[in-house]
C-alpha positions in Angstrom: 13.2 55.6 -29.2 16.5 54.1 -28.4 16.8 50.5 -27.3 17.9 51.4 -23.7 14.7 53.1 -22.5 12.8 50.2 -24.2 14.9 47.7 -22.3 14.2 49.6 -19.0 10.4 49.6 -19.7 10.4 45.9 -20.5 12.4 45.2 -17.3 9.9 47.1 -15.2 7.0 45.3 -16.7 8.7 42.0 -16.1 9.3 42.8 -12.5 5.8 44.2 -11.8 3.9 41.5 -13.7 6.3 38.6 -13.9 7.2 38.3 -10.2 3.6 38.1 -8.9 2.7 35.6 -11.6 5.8 33.5 -10.8 5.0 33.7 -7.1 1.4 32.4 -7.6 2.7 29.7 -9.9 5.5 28.5 -7.6 3.6 29.1 -4.3 2.9 25.4 -3.7 6.5 24.6 -4.6 7.9 27.1 -2.1 5.6 25.9 0.7 6.6 22.3 0.0 10.2 23.2 0.1 9.9 24.9 3.5 7.9 22.0 4.8 10.5 19.4 3.7 13.3 21.6 5.1 11.5 21.7 8.4 11.5 17.9 8.5 15.2 17.8 7.6 14.3 16.3 4.2 15.4 19.3 2.1 18.1 17.3 0.2 15.6 14.5 -0.4 13.1 17.1 -1.8 15.7 18.5 -4.2 16.7 14.9 -5.2 13.2 14.1 -6.2 12.9 17.4 -8.2 16.2 16.7 -9.8 15.4 13.1 -10.7 12.1 14.1 -12.1 13.5 17.0 -14.1 16.4 14.9 -15.5 14.2 12.0 -16.6 11.7 14.3 -18.3 14.4 16.4 -19.9 16.4 13.5 -21.2 13.3 11.7 -22.6 11.9 14.9 -24.2 15.3 15.8 -25.6 15.7 12.3 -27.1 12.3 12.4 -28.9 12.8 16.0 -29.9 16.2 15.2 -31.6 14.6 12.2 -33.2 11.9 14.3 -34.8 13.9 17.4 -35.5 17.0 15.9 -37.0 14.9 13.7 -39.3 12.6 16.4 -40.5 15.3 19.0 -40.8 17.5 16.7 -42.9 14.5 15.7 -45.0 13.4 19.3 -45.7 16.8 20.7 -46.4 18.8 18.2 -48.3 17.1 15.0 -49.5 14.0 16.2 -51.4 15.4 18.8 -53.7 17.9 18.3 -56.5 20.3 20.5 -54.5 19.8 22.7 -51.4 17.8 25.9 -52.2 20.5 28.0 -50.5 23.3 26.4 -52.6 23.2 29.2 -55.3 23.1 31.9 -52.7 26.0 30.4 -50.9 27.9 30.5 -54.2 27.1 34.2 -54.7 24.5 33.5 -57.5 20.8 34.3 -57.8 18.5 31.3 -57.3 17.2 31.5 -60.8 20.7 31.7 -62.4 21.3 29.2 -65.3 22.7 26.0 -64.0 22.2 22.3 -64.3 19.0 21.4 -62.8 17.7 25.0 -62.8 17.3 25.6 -66.6 13.6 26.3 -66.4 11.9 29.1 -64.4 10.9 28.0 -60.9 7.2 27.8 -60.4 5.3 29.6 -57.6 5.0 26.4 -55.6 8.8 25.9 -56.0 9.5 29.4 -54.8 7.2 28.8 -51.9 9.2 25.6 -51.2 12.4 27.6 -51.3 11.1 29.9 -48.6 9.9 26.8 -46.7 13.4 25.4 -46.7 14.9 28.7 -45.5 12.4 28.9 -42.7 12.3 25.2 -41.8 14.1 25.7 -38.5 11.4 28.0 -37.2 8.7 25.6 -38.4 10.1 22.3 -37.2 11.5 23.6 -33.9 8.1 24.2 -32.2 6.5 21.3 -34.1 9.1 18.8 -32.9 9.1 20.1 -29.4 5.3 19.7 -29.2 5.5 16.2 -30.5 8.3 15.3 -28.2 6.4 16.6 -25.2 3.3 14.7 -26.1 5.2 11.4 -26.5 7.2 11.9 -23.4 4.3 12.7 -21.1 3.5 9.1 -20.2 7.1 8.5 -19.2 7.0 11.6 -17.1 3.9 10.3 -15.3 5.9 7.1 -14.5 9.2 8.8 -13.8 9.7 6.9 -10.6 9.7 3.6 -12.5 12.4 4.9 -14.7 14.3 6.0 -11.6 14.1 2.5 -10.1 15.4 1.0 -13.3 18.7 2.8 -12.8 19.0 2.0 -9.1 17.5 -1.5 -9.1 19.6 -4.1 -7.2 19.8 -7.8 -7.9 17.1 -9.7 -6.1 19.1 -12.9 -5.8 16.1 -14.9 -7.2 15.7 -16.2 -10.8 12.7 -17.1 -12.8 12.5 -20.8 -13.7 11.6 -20.2 -17.3 14.3 -17.9 -18.7 16.7 -17.7 -15.9 16.5 -13.9 -15.5 16.8 -12.2 -12.2 13.5 -11.2 -10.7 14.6 -7.6 -10.6 14.3 -7.6 -14.4 10.6 -8.3 -14.1 10.1 -5.9 -11.2 12.0 -2.9 -12.7 13.0 -3.4 -16.3 10.0 -5.1 -18.0 7.4 -2.5 -16.9 9.6 0.3 -18.1 10.5 -1.5 -21.3 6.8 -2.0 -22.0 6.1 1.8 -21.6 9.2 2.8 -23.6 8.2 0.4 -26.4 4.8 2.1 -26.7 6.4 5.5 -26.8 9.1 4.5 -29.3 6.6 2.8 -31.5 4.3 5.9 -31.5 7.2 8.2 -32.2 8.7 6.1 -35.0 5.3 5.7 -36.7 4.7 9.5 -36.5 8.1 10.1 -37.9 7.7 7.6 -40.7 4.4 9.0 -41.8 5.7 12.6 -41.5 8.7 11.8 -43.6 6.6 10.0 -46.2 4.2 13.0 -46.5 7.1 15.4 -46.7 8.8 13.5 -49.5 5.6 13.1 -51.4 5.1 16.9 -51.1 8.7 17.5 -52.3 8.2 15.1 -55.2 5.2 16.8 -56.5 6.1 20.4 -55.7 9.8 20.4 -56.6 10.8 17.5 -58.8 7.7 17.6 -60.9 5.2 15.0 -62.0 6.5 11.6 -63.2 9.8 11.9 -61.3 11.0 9.2 -59.0 11.8 9.9 -55.4 15.5 10.6 -55.0 17.9 8.0 -53.7 18.7 10.0 -50.5 15.0 10.2 -49.7 14.5 6.5 -50.3 17.5 5.7 -48.0 16.1 8.0 -45.3 12.7 6.4 -45.5 14.3 3.0 -45.4 16.2 3.8 -42.2 13.0 5.2 -40.6 11.1 2.0 -41.6 14.0 -0.1 -40.3 13.7 1.6 -37.0 9.9 0.8 -36.9 10.8 -2.8 -37.7 13.3 -3.1 -34.9 10.8 -1.6 -32.4 8.1 -4.0 -33.6 10.5 -7.0 -33.2 11.3 -5.9 -29.7 7.7 -6.5 -28.9 8.1 -10.2 -29.5 11.2 -10.3 -27.3 9.1 -8.9 -24.4 6.1 -11.1 -25.4 8.1 -14.1 -24.3 8.4 -12.8 -20.8 4.8 -11.7 -20.7 3.8 -15.4 -20.9 4.8 -15.7 -17.3 1.8 -13.6 -16.3 -0.7 -15.8 -18.1 -3.9 -16.3 -16.2 -5.6 -18.8 -18.5 -5.2 -21.7 -16.1 -7.1 -20.1 -13.2 -8.6 -21.0 -10.9 -6.2 -24.0 -10.7 -2.9 -22.2 -11.0 -1.3 -19.0 -12.3 1.4 -18.6 -14.9 2.1 -20.5 -18.1 1.5 -24.1 -18.6 2.4 -26.9 -21.0 0.7 -25.3 -24.0 2.2 -21.9 -23.5 5.8 -23.1 -23.0 5.8 -25.8 -25.7 3.5 -24.3 -28.4 3.1 -20.5 -27.8 6.7 -19.8 -27.0 8.1 -21.3 -30.3 5.4 -19.4 -32.2 6.6 -16.1 -30.6 10.1 -16.9 -31.7 8.8 -17.6 -35.2 6.9 -14.3 -35.3 10.1 -12.5 -34.2 12.2 -14.0 -37.0 9.5 -13.6 -39.7 8.8 -10.0 -38.7 12.5 -9.1 -39.1 12.6 -10.8 -42.5 9.3 -9.2 -43.6 10.7 -5.7 -42.6 13.9 -6.3 -44.5 12.0 -7.4 -47.6 9.7 -4.5 -47.4 12.6 -2.0 -47.2 14.3 -3.8 -50.1 11.2 -3.7 -52.3 10.7 0.1 -51.6 14.3 0.7 -52.6 14.7 -1.6 -55.6 11.1 -2.6 -56.6 12.3 -6.2 -56.4 11.3 -9.2 -54.3 7.5 -8.7 -54.3 6.7 -12.4 -54.4 9.0 -13.1 -51.5 7.5 -10.2 -49.6 4.0 -11.5 -50.1 5.0 -15.0 -49.2 6.7 -14.0 -45.9 3.8 -11.6 -45.1 1.3 -14.5 -45.5 3.4 -16.8 -43.4 3.8 -14.1 -40.7 0.1 -13.4 -40.6 -0.6 -17.1 -40.3 1.9 -17.6 -37.5 0.6 -14.5 -35.7 -2.9 -15.9 -36.0 -1.9 -19.1 -34.5 -0.1 -17.2 -31.7 -3.2 -15.3 -30.7 -5.9 -17.7 -31.7 -7.8 -19.4 -28.8 -8.8 -22.4 -31.0 -5.5 -24.1 -31.4 -4.5 -23.9 -27.7 -7.9 -25.1 -26.7 -7.5 -28.1 -29.0 -4.1 -28.9 -27.6 -5.4 -28.5 -24.1 -8.3 -30.9 -24.9 -6.4 -33.6 -26.8 -2.8 -33.4 -25.7 -2.8 -32.0 -22.2 -6.1 -33.1 -20.7 -5.6 -36.9 -21.0 -2.4 -36.6 -18.9 -3.0 -33.1 -17.4 -1.3 -33.6 -14.0 1.9 -35.0 -15.6 1.9 -32.3 -18.2 1.2 -29.4 -15.9 3.1 -30.6 -12.7 6.4 -28.7 -13.4 4.5 -25.5 -14.1 2.2 -25.9 -11.1 5.3 -26.4 -8.9 6.9 -23.2 -10.4 3.7 -21.3 -9.6 3.7 -22.6 -6.0 7.3 -21.7 -5.4 7.0 -18.3 -7.0 3.8 -17.4 -5.1 5.3 -18.4 -1.7 8.3 -16.2 -2.4 6.2 -13.3 -3.7 4.2 -13.2 -0.5 7.1 -14.0 1.8 5.7 -17.4 2.8 8.6 -19.6 1.6 9.8 -20.0 5.2 6.6 -20.9 6.9 7.1 -23.8 9.4 4.5 -26.6 9.7 4.0 -28.4 12.9 1.5 -31.0 14.1 -0.6 -29.9 16.9 -1.3 -32.8 19.3 -4.9 -32.1 20.3 -5.6 -33.0 23.9 -8.8 -33.1 25.9 -9.6 -31.8 29.3 -9.4 -32.0 32.3 -6.6 -29.4 32.7 -4.1 -29.3 35.6 -5.5 -26.0 36.9 -2.8 -25.8 39.5 0.0 -25.6 36.9 2.0 -22.3 36.3 1.5 -22.5 32.5 -2.2 -22.9 32.9 -2.5 -19.9 35.2 -0.3 -17.8 33.0 -2.5 -18.7 30.0 -5.7 -17.6 31.8 -4.2 -14.3 32.7 -3.4 -13.5 29.1 -6.8 -14.2 27.5 -7.9 -11.0 25.7 -11.5 -10.8 26.8 -11.9 -7.2 25.6 -11.9 -6.5 21.9 -11.3 -3.2 20.3 -15.0 -2.5 19.6 -16.1 -3.0 23.2 -13.2 -1.0 24.6 -13.8 1.8 22.2 -17.3 2.3 23.7 -15.9 2.3 27.2 -13.1 4.7 26.3 -15.6 7.1 24.6 -18.0 7.1 27.5 -15.6 7.3 30.4 -12.4 8.9 29.1 -13.1 11.5 26.4 -14.1 13.8 29.2 -14.4 17.0 27.1 -16.6 17.3 24.0 -13.7 18.2 21.7 -11.7 15.0 22.4 -12.0 11.8 20.5 -10.5 8.3 20.5 -10.0 7.5 16.8 -8.3 4.2 17.3 -7.9 1.4 19.8 -4.5 -0.2 19.4 -3.6 -3.6 20.9 0.0 -3.8 22.1 2.1 -5.2 24.9 3.8 -3.3 27.7 5.7 -4.3 30.8 3.6 -2.9 33.7 4.6 -3.4 37.3 7.2 -5.9 36.1 4.6 -7.9 34.3 4.6 -8.4 30.5 0.9 -8.1 29.4 -1.3 -7.3 26.5 -3.0 -3.9 26.7 -5.2 -1.6 24.6 -3.9 2.0 24.1 -5.7 5.0 22.6 -4.4 8.6 22.3 -6.9 11.3 23.2 -7.0 13.3 20.0 -8.6 16.7 19.2 -11.7 16.9 17.1 -12.7 20.6 16.5 -15.9 19.5 14.7 -17.2 18.7 18.2 -16.8 22.3 19.5 -20.0 24.1 20.1 -21.1 26.3 17.2 -20.5 29.5 19.2 -16.9 28.4 19.8 -16.1 27.8 16.1 -14.1 30.9 15.3 -10.8 31.5 13.6 -8.8 32.1 16.8 -10.0 28.9 18.5 -9.4 26.8 15.4 -6.0 28.2 14.5 -4.6 29.0 17.9 -6.5 28.0 21.1 -7.3 24.3 20.4 -4.2 22.9 18.6 -3.8 19.5 20.2 -5.2 16.4 21.9 -3.9 15.3 25.3 -2.5 12.1 26.7 -3.6 8.6 26.2 -5.7 5.9 27.9 -4.5 2.4 28.6 -6.3 -0.7 29.9 -5.5 -4.5 29.9 -7.3 -6.5 27.3 -7.4 -9.5 29.7 -9.9 -9.5 32.6 -10.0 -12.7 34.7 -13.3 -12.0 36.4 -16.4 -9.9 36.2 -16.3 -6.2 37.3 -15.0 -2.9 36.2 -11.9 -2.3 34.0 -8.6 -2.0 35.7 -7.2 1.2 34.2 -3.5 1.4 33.7 -3.6 5.0 32.5 -6.5 7.4 32.6 -7.7 10.9 33.1 -6.4 14.4 32.2 -3.6 14.9 32.9 -2.7 11.2 32.5 -2.6 9.3 35.8 -1.5 5.8 36.6 -1.4 3.4 39.5 1.0 1.2 37.5 3.9 3.6 37.4 3.3 4.8 33.8 3.8 8.5 32.9 4.1 10.8 29.8 6.4 13.7 30.1 5.0 15.5 27.1 1.3 14.3 26.5 0.5 16.8 23.8 -0.9 15.2 20.6 -0.4 17.7 17.7 -0.2 15.0 15.0 -2.6 12.1 14.7 -5.1 10.1 12.7 -7.9 12.7 12.6 -8.8 15.5 10.2 -6.4 18.0 11.6 -6.5 21.6 10.4 -3.4 23.9 10.4 -2.6 25.7 13.6 -0.2 28.4 14.7 1.9 27.5 17.8 3.1 29.1 20.0 1.1 32.3 19.7 0.1 35.3 21.8 -3.3 33.9 22.6 -1.9 30.9 24.5 -2.9 27.3 23.8 -5.4 25.4 25.9 -3.4 22.6 27.2 -6.2 20.9 29.1 -9.1 21.8 31.3 -9.1 20.9 35.0 -12.0 21.1 37.3 -11.9 24.9 37.9 -9.6 26.4 35.3 -8.1 26.1 31.8 -4.4 25.3 31.8 -2.6 27.1 29.1 0.7 26.3 27.4 3.1 27.3 24.7 4.3 24.9 22.0 8.0 24.2 22.5 8.5 21.6 19.8 10.4 21.8 16.6 7.5 20.8 14.4 6.0 23.0 11.7 7.4 25.8 9.6 8.7 29.1 10.9 5.9 31.7 10.5 7.2 35.0 11.9 8.3 36.7 8.7 5.9 38.8 6.7 6.9 37.2 3.4 6.2 33.7 4.8 2.9 34.9 6.2 1.9 36.3 2.8 2.8 33.1 1.0 1.0 30.9 3.5 -2.0 33.1 3.3 -2.0 32.6 -0.5 -1.4 28.9 -0.1 -4.3 28.4 2.4 -6.5 31.1 0.9 -6.7 32.6 4.5 -6.1 36.4 4.7 -6.2 36.3 8.6 -2.7 34.8 8.5 -1.5 38.2 7.4 -3.9 40.3 9.5 -3.6 38.5 12.8 -1.5 40.3 15.5 -1.2 37.1 17.7 2.0 36.0 16.0 5.4 36.2 17.8 9.0 35.5 16.7 8.7 31.8 17.8 5.4 31.1 16.0 5.4 28.1 13.7 2.7 26.9 11.3 1.9 23.3 11.8 0.1 21.7 8.9 -0.3 18.3 7.2 -0.9 17.0 10.7 -2.7 13.8 9.7 0.0 11.2 9.8 -1.1 9.3 6.7 -1.2 12.5 4.7 2.2 13.5 6.2 3.9 10.2 5.3 2.3 10.1 1.8 3.5 13.5 1.0 7.1 12.6 1.9 7.1 9.1 0.3 4.2 8.7 -2.1 5.8 5.5 -3.4 5.0 3.6 -0.1 1.6 2.1 0.5 0.2 2.6 3.9 -1.4 0.1 6.2 -4.9 1.4 7.1 -4.3 1.1 10.9 -1.4 3.1 12.3 -1.0 2.5 16.1 0.2 4.6 19.0 3.1 3.9 21.3 3.2 5.5 24.7 6.7 6.1 26.1 7.8 7.9 29.3 8.7 10.9 27.1 5.8 11.3 24.7 3.4 9.5 22.3 4.6 8.2 19.0 2.8 6.7 16.0 4.1 3.7 14.1 2.8 3.3 10.6 3.4 0.1 8.6 4.1 0.6 4.9 4.3 -1.8 2.0 5.9 -2.1 -1.3 3.7 -3.7 -4.0 4.2 -5.0 -7.5 2.1 -6.9 -10.0 5.2 -8.0 -12.0 6.5 -11.0 -10.0 6.6 -13.8 -12.6 4.6 -17.0 -12.2 3.0 -15.6 -8.9 -0.7 -15.7 -8.1 -2.4 -12.2 -8.1 -4.7 -11.1 -5.4 -6.8 -8.0 -4.7 -6.8 -6.4 -1.2 -7.5 -3.1 0.5 -4.0 -2.0 1.4 -4.2 1.8 1.8 -7.9 2.5 1.6 -8.1 1.4 -2.0 -8.6 -2.0 -3.5 -5.3 -2.9 -5.3 -4.4 -5.9 -7.4 -0.8 -7.2 -6.9 1.2 -10.4 -6.8 4.1 -9.2 -4.6 4.0 -7.5 -1.2 6.5 -6.7 1.5 6.2 -4.8 4.8 9.2 -2.9 3.6 9.5 -0.1 6.2 8.0 1.1 9.4 7.5 4.8 9.9 7.7 6.6 13.3 5.9 9.9 13.6 6.3 12.0 16.8 2.9 13.0 18.0 4.3 16.2 19.4 7.0 17.3 16.9 5.7 15.6 13.8 9.1 14.3 12.8 9.0 11.4 10.4 11.6 8.6 10.5 11.7 5.6 8.2 13.2 2.2 9.2 13.7 -0.7 6.8 12.2 -3.9 8.0 12.7 -6.0 4.9 16.3 -5.4 3.8 16.0 -8.2 1.2 13.2 -6.5 -0.6 14.7 -5.2 -3.9 12.1 -2.4 -4.2 12.9 -0.8 -0.9 16.6 -1.3 -1.6 16.3 0.5 -4.9 14.7 3.5 -3.1 17.4 3.4 -0.4 20.0 3.6 -3.2 18.2 6.4 -5.0 17.6 8.5 -1.8 20.6 8.0 0.6 19.8 8.9 4.1 16.0 8.7 3.8 15.6 5.1 4.9 17.4 4.0 8.1 18.4 0.5 9.2 15.9 -1.1 11.6 18.7 -1.3 14.2 18.7 2.5 14.4 15.1 2.6 15.8 15.1 3.6 19.5 14.7 0.6 21.8 11.6 2.1 23.5 9.9 1.9 20.1 11.5 -1.2 18.8 9.9 -3.4 21.5 6.5 -2.2 20.4 6.8 -3.1 16.7 4.0 -5.4 15.6 3.6 -7.7 12.7 0.8 -6.0 10.6 -2.6 -7.7 10.9 -3.5 -6.6 7.4 -0.4 -8.2 5.9 -1.0 -11.4 7.8 -4.6 -11.6 6.5 -3.4 -11.1 2.9 -0.7 -13.8 3.3 -3.1 -16.3 4.8 -5.7 -15.6 2.2 -3.1 -16.8 -0.3 -1.6 -19.5 1.9 -5.0 -21.1 2.3 -4.4 -22.5 -1.2 -0.6 -22.4 -1.5 0.2 -24.4 1.6 -0.4 -27.4 -0.7 3.2 -27.6 -2.0 2.7 -31.0 -3.7 1.6 -30.4 -7.3 -0.8 -33.3 -7.2 -2.5 -32.1 -4.1 -2.6 -28.6 -5.4 -4.0 -29.6 -8.7 -6.9 -31.5 -7.0 -7.5 -28.5 -4.6 -8.5 -31.0 -2.0 -7.1 -29.1 1.1 -8.2 -25.5 0.7 -8.3 -23.3 3.8 -10.3 -20.2 4.6 -11.0 -17.9 7.5 -14.0 -19.0 9.6 -17.3 -17.3 9.6 -18.9 -16.7 12.9 -22.1 -14.9 13.9 -21.5 -11.8 16.1 -24.0 -9.2 17.0 -26.6 -10.7 14.6 -24.2 -10.6 11.6 -21.8 -13.0 10.0 -18.2 -11.9 10.4 -14.9 -13.3 9.1 -12.7 -14.4 12.0 -9.6 -12.7 10.8 -6.2 -12.7 12.7 -6.1 -11.1 16.2 -3.3 -10.4 18.7 -2.9 -12.7 21.6 -0.2 -13.5 24.1 0.5 -17.3 24.0 3.3 -19.8 24.3 3.0 -21.7 21.1 6.6 -21.1 19.8 8.1 -22.0 23.2 6.0 -23.5 26.0 8.1 -21.8 28.5 7.7 -18.3 27.1 4.6 -16.3 26.5 4.9 -14.0 23.4 2.8 -11.4 21.8 1.6 -13.0 18.6 -0.9 -12.9 15.8 -3.2 -15.9 15.7 -5.6 -17.0 13.0 -7.8 -20.2 13.0 -8.3 -21.7 9.5 -11.2 -23.9 8.4 -11.4 -26.3 5.4 -13.1 -24.5 2.6 -16.9 -24.5 3.0 -16.6 -26.4 6.3 -17.1 -25.4 9.9 -14.5 -27.6 11.6 -11.1 -26.2 12.2 -8.1 -27.3 10.1 -5.2 -25.4 11.5 -3.9 -22.5 13.6 -1.5 -20.1 12.0 0.7 -17.9 14.3 3.0 -15.0 13.4 5.5 -13.9 16.0 6.0 -10.3 17.1 8.7 -10.4 19.7 12.5 -10.4 19.3 14.0 -13.0 16.9 10.5 -14.5 16.3 9.3 -11.3 14.7 7.8 -12.3 11.3 8.2 -16.0 12.0 5.1 -17.8 10.8 4.2 -21.3 12.0 1.3 -23.4 11.0 -0.1 -25.8 13.6 -2.2 -28.3 11.6 -4.5 -30.8 13.1 -4.7 -34.5 12.0 -6.9 -34.7 9.0 -8.8 -37.6 10.4 -9.7 -35.9 13.7 -12.5 -33.5 14.4 -11.6 -30.1 15.9 -14.6 -27.9 16.3 -14.4 -24.6 14.5 -15.6 -21.2 15.8 -19.1 -21.4 14.2 -19.6 -24.8 15.8 -18.4 -23.5 19.2 -20.7 -20.6 18.8 -23.6 -22.9 18.1 -22.9 -25.0 21.3 -23.0 -21.8 23.4 -26.3 -20.7 21.8 -27.8 -24.1 22.5 -26.8 -24.2 26.2 -30.1 -23.9 28.2 -28.5 -22.2 31.2 -26.9 -19.5 29.1 -30.1 -19.0 27.1 -32.1 -18.7 30.3 -29.8 -16.2 31.9 -29.6 -14.0 28.7 -33.4 -14.0 28.6 -33.7 -12.9 32.2 -31.1 -10.1 31.8 -32.8 -8.7 28.7 -36.1 -8.5 30.6 -34.7 -6.4 33.4 -34.0 -3.2 31.5 -30.5 -4.3 30.4 -29.0 -5.7 27.3 -26.6 -8.7 27.5 -24.2 -9.3 24.6 -21.6 -11.8 24.0 -18.2 -10.4 23.1 -15.8 -11.6 20.5 -15.3 -15.3 20.4 -11.6 -16.2 20.4 -9.6 -19.4 20.1 -7.1 -20.1 22.8 -4.8 -23.2 22.7 -4.2 -23.9 26.4 -2.1 -26.9 27.4 -2.9 -28.6 24.1 -6.6 -28.1 24.4 -8.4 -25.9 21.7 -10.6 -23.7 23.9 -13.1 -21.0 23.0 -13.5 -18.0 25.3 -15.7 -15.0 25.3 -17.0 -12.4 27.7 -20.6 -11.5 28.5 -21.2 -7.8 28.7 -24.1 -6.0 30.2 -25.2 -2.5 29.3 -28.2 -0.4 30.1 -30.8 -0.1 27.4 -31.3 3.6 28.2 -28.8 6.2 29.2 -25.0 5.7 29.0 -24.3 2.7 26.7 -21.3 1.4 28.6 -20.6 -2.4 28.4 -19.3 -4.1 31.5 -18.0 -7.6 31.9 -20.4 -9.7 34.0 -19.7 -13.3 33.0 -17.1 -15.4 31.1 -17.9 -18.2 28.8 -15.5 -21.1 28.0 -16.2 -24.1 25.9 -14.3 -27.1 24.6 -16.3 -28.8 22.0 -19.8 -29.4 23.2 -18.9 -28.7 26.9 -19.9 -25.1 27.8 -19.6 -23.2 31.1 -20.4 -19.6 32.1 -19.1 -18.2 35.4 -18.2 -14.9 36.9 -14.5 -15.7 36.5 -12.3 -17.5 34.0 -10.9 -19.8 36.6 -14.4 -20.7 37.6 -15.4 -21.3 34.0 -12.4 -23.6 33.4 -12.9 -25.5 36.6 -16.6 -26.0 35.6 -15.4 -27.6 32.4 -13.1 -29.9 34.4 -16.0 -31.0 36.6 -18.2 -31.6 33.6 -15.6 -34.1 32.2 -15.2 -35.9 35.6 -19.0 -36.5 35.8 -19.6 -37.2 32.1 -19.3 -41.0 32.5 -22.0 -41.0 35.2 -24.8 -38.7 34.2 -26.6 -39.3 37.4 -23.9 -37.3 39.2 -24.4 -34.2 37.1 -26.4 -31.6 39.0 -29.2 -29.9 37.1 -28.2 -26.4 35.9 -29.1 -23.6 38.3 -29.4 -20.1 37.0 -27.1 -17.6 38.6 -28.7 -14.7 40.4 -29.8 -12.1 37.9 -28.1 -8.8 38.4 -30.2 -5.6 38.2 -28.0 -3.0 36.5 -30.1 -0.3 38.1 -29.4 -1.6 41.6 -26.2 -3.5 41.7 -23.4 -1.0 42.0 -20.8 -3.7 41.4 -22.0 -4.0 37.8 -22.3 -0.3 37.1 -19.5 1.2 35.0 -17.2 3.3 37.1 -16.3 6.9 36.4 -12.6 7.8 36.1 -11.0 7.9 39.5 -8.3 10.4 40.5 -5.5 8.0 41.4 -3.1 10.7 42.5 
């Protein structure tokens, strides 16, 4: 058979077998490519593929050449007296008489001759396999290598060695990884060459012969490379001192012993190791200098033992440092404080004294009235129950999140709670769970609900937006209320389609619609349908006849999954929030850049993206906006000084936009992340002590208060509130956190983070005089529980078929007075479990009042102060009439009202 028919047959086999196999193998790649193209991130997708391929190829090629060239040279030229092919190249037989070939060649030598001739085919796959194995760890961390090349300068220097912080964030982690790989490769190479030359010495040169000079030189070079790699370890070991944790729990980083004793030992180890390597190579080559080699080896081992021994540092700590510990450690404590504040972006925190006042208030003042109208009585837990009972309306809708934000409604800037109405197909009746319904008929949620978090008096919630379709008495509207992308477990859907989508259900009909957005991937072609059917393992994607030319496949509709697929290098805040505009609903997702390589900084552990992570550097580097209708994903840099996000911006041009490019309708709803503020304050509770002496004594530690709520102890973490602390003339949406002294119940400070305008991210600590007593949340809660009137009323409520609960206790600084406010919510013990506000509690210190309105509660506190000096004037407490939730319609939750 000629070669042409054979070539045709092989080509046919390749087409018939190879293409399907390649299609299966690259199916996920192709789907990802289409998906990224649909998001307009096609170039970014190829950039990631290209970077990954280049880094892996370059690293693999480097190690392959290192192995192959050394083994090839060793096998062909250095072991034998002359190359086995030399005689053939001269036109002679291998066994011809010549110098060095006088005696007949043995069977082993002839086998070696064949081995030399075929060494290329032996070493090529061997070296490639070794290179791939060594390069795999670098491939797994290819993005670290990428950041190394695109890393910008941070503008900060470490105080010990004067290096830019970017060296520690980008270079040192990569160098540590490369060092391990180079050491592994060089040791494998050295051992391989040694075995090869021993084999050649016995099989070719014969017994009693010495290794040839070329072989000894080659081994010396390989050993020298091992020595240089080993010495590099000590260079990096100096910098690793900056991550020492031996002085915890007092401070992080190196101290007096590390910088005055350990650091010189590392330098000594570095020098001795180089000398030891040089002497070892010299001895192998000349068989001279054994005594010097042994002496340096003993000295090196001794120095290394001192370096890693715990005994000597402990003795120095006990007898040198401890007698004057504060003086010895003060410079290093100061470096730890400054580094930690920079690492957690706390270096610019302002500290102010809060002049604590006492009541009475001037209740007629404008500032006082504005403060009362902004007190967030409703918390997310209580509102979630109300929203679920009154606004889900259909079984397949769900409110996954309750988001606190601020909106201007009826020309009034106020704090509200917003929740999109998302789809949850798991709530469909079993008989409705079929392929058409899940993939075509129920593709989206619908609209959003909005209510103020403040409520000045008992009664029903004042809805700002409610119902299906969304209705509002406050002038709010949503042009496109469809929620195709959200926080739930969303399955793929086909939209538009011939079946028609259920837009929403009215009283007497199902309103259908067709998707008109640009989200998803085009789905009309047969090839695409086949590939998607393979990808989702769903044959109905091919068989269905409900597809039209405009159909698109919408998948990865969970916004966290969506963002993580595009930018896996960003860590996601666990609480994305919805923003309602006049056009549609958007999601804003806070993202973080983390590192555990910031020198001298304290390390903490926190749940950032659903997983506990340890780090010592964090930035809210970017905010991501996801269109709930189209699914578009846009990134906006919020920390332009963060070197990590700047490195990614340089690596991927066009991916990350400047914050100024965010639409104004969204920009005014940007929030300072609650999770970030909690992490910062957890660190700041210790590191607000910037004086090394105070820090060393740990005499002013702060922590979040514990307060009992619903029969359990809860940490009182930061919460959003509208207050006028930054400027008494302006009420701003802020994050507020009370802080207690460690293991104490009194309050030590209030810490506020701004969210509006130029104050965004501005953190101010309002500390109280250390000699004064400011009651903390647990103490305020105790005063409420001890009040006989409140106890009596609660007992009576709970005996009348209802359940009375106190809501979240919040701290409100009002006109210089630290005030505690909480609502009392009544709910039926049977039937619909809908909380409704019936009373409001306010207390300042031991003074407590409970009234049907905030104004009444505050005026009652004023009256209590006026009569305190004359107890005879205080009227005995009279219990308020006990409402019967079964009879009093004013206290029954109201069903949604059609406001149109």
